[in-house]
N, C-alpha and C positions, 0 to 999 in steps of 0.2 A: 504494500500500500504506500502510495506517495501523494501527498497533497500538492497541488500545483501552486507554487509560491513565487515563480518568476514570470515576468512578462513574456519572455522568450518561450517558455513552456506553454503558457496560456495561448499564445498566438498559434502554436502548433495544434493545440486542441481545437481552438476556434476555427482554424482552417478546415479541420475535419467536420465540424458542425455545419459549415457552409456547404460542404459536399453532400450533406444528408438532408438538411432542412431548408424549406423555403420560409424564411422568417417573416414574410409579409402575410402569411396565412395563419389562422388560428382555428382550433376546433369549433365547429364540426367539419371544417374544410380539411382536405388532405394536406398535411403540413410537410410531407416528404417530397424530395426531388423525384423526378420521373423514373429513375432507375429502380426505385422501391415499389414493387407491384403486388406483393403478397403479404397478407396481414393476419396476425393472431392477436388475442386480447387478454389482458389480465387487469387486476385492479391497481390503482396508483399506489395504495398503501403497501401492496405486496412487494414493491421495489425495495422497500426498506426492511425486508424480513430475511432471516437465514434460509428459508426454503427457496426463495427466489435465487439467492446468491449460489446456493448449491446446484440448482438446476442450470443456472447460467455457466458456472464453472465446468459442469459436465459437457455442456454444449461447446464451450470454448476448446476444451481438450479434443472433442470429436472433430472440430473443423481446423485444428492446428493453430489457434490463436492462443497467445500466452498472457495477454492482458487486455483490459478495456478501460475506458474512461466513463465516469459519470460526471456531468457538468450541469450546473444550473443555467437555465435560459431566462427565468424570471424568479427572483431578482437577477438582473443582468450581471454577469460575472465580473466584468472589468469596472464598470461605473459604481456598482454597489459593493461587492466583496473586495475588489482590488483597491478601491479608494479607502474603505473603512477598516480593512483587516489585512494581515500579512498572508493573503490567501485569495485565489482567483475563482472560488466557487466550483472547483473541479478537483476530482481525485482519480488517480490511476490505481486500479486494482489488478493484481496478478492472479493467475490461476493457482498459485501456491498460497495465497492468503487464506486465512480461515474465516468462517462465518462470524466469529467473534470480532476479528479485526475489521471486517466489513461493517458490522453494526456499530462498533465503537467509533470508527472513522466518520460514519454518516451522522453520528450523534455528537461528535466532539470537534468538528471543524466548522467555523474558526474557533480555535481553542480558547480565546479570551471572551467569547460570546456564545455560550451554549444555545441561547434562544435563536441564534442565527444559523445553527447547524443545518446542513442540507436536509436532514430528515424532518426538520420542523419548519424551516423557512424557505422552502423551494416550492414555488407554485407550478413551474414546469421544469422538467429535466430531460436530458437526452443521454443515452448510453450507447456506446459504439466501440468497435475495435479497429485497428489499423487495416484490416482486410476490407472494410466497408461493405461486406456482404449482408450485414444485418445492422439494425439500430432499433432502439426502443425510445419512444417519446412518451413521457408521463405528464399528465395534467391533473393537478390536485383539485381544481374546481369541479371537474366532472368525475373525479376519482377513477380515471381510466388510464391505462397504459397500452400503447399500440406497439406491437412487435412487428417490425417491417423487414422484408427480405428482398434481395434482388433476384433470387433464384428459388424456384418452387422446391427443389430438393433440400435446400438449407431450411426452408420453412417446415417441411415435413420432418426433418431431423429434429428441429427444435420442438415440434409438436410431440414427437415420440418420446423425447426426454422429459418434457414438461408434463405430459400426460393429462390426467383429469383435472389438474389445477388451473387449466386455461378456462376462460369464459367460453361458452358454447356458440362461437361465431359472431358475425357482425351485428345481427339482430339482437342477440343477448347483450352484447356490449353497448349498443345504442340504448336499450332499455335500462341497463344498469346506469349509464352516464346521464340519461335525460328523463328517466321515469317511464313507466309503462303507459300512462294515460296523458300526462301533460307534455308540453314541448314537442309535439308531433313533427313540426317543421325541422327542428334540430335533429331529431331522431332520423328523419328521412334524409337529411343532408349528410349526416354521419354515415348512414348505410350506403348511400351512393358514392361517397368519397372513398370508402374502404372496402368495397367489393373487389376481390382479386380479379385481375385481367385474365 
């Protein structure tokens, strides 16, 4: 585990985010770049749990990635975390990290302000690795996380590793995020945005 504390390291991670996300879009729109065409869904809170980290580590090992980044999108990492703390709102995790290290890091950075830790004060986050074959976008307001893939085989591998802990498709995710009876326009937009090609 390594907290991103230098502007040079932050710029490397931010360049990766730019390859993945279209930051002009917000949910229920598709926030991913065109290369990401296949989607699975989990809850936002799950991103900060040991079960998620263990599933993700198994997936990383299966695809040959040895680390990934988790970075805050809101609050903005440079203008909020970088200005106020010795930390850029991003942490690099290794496949050799333990789930205790994962949970501790997400609850303790920035170290001098636990209330601003990523597990408590991140409204949107993105996770990705240097392979750019997958990414996860999490949105606290809708309590949803979208697992996006450039390749159907990678999506199916993730699904087989994650198993029954996934939400049951885009309709279930839309209902979870926007309610079963209210916000029908948001549900419909979410479903049309995240139907796999």
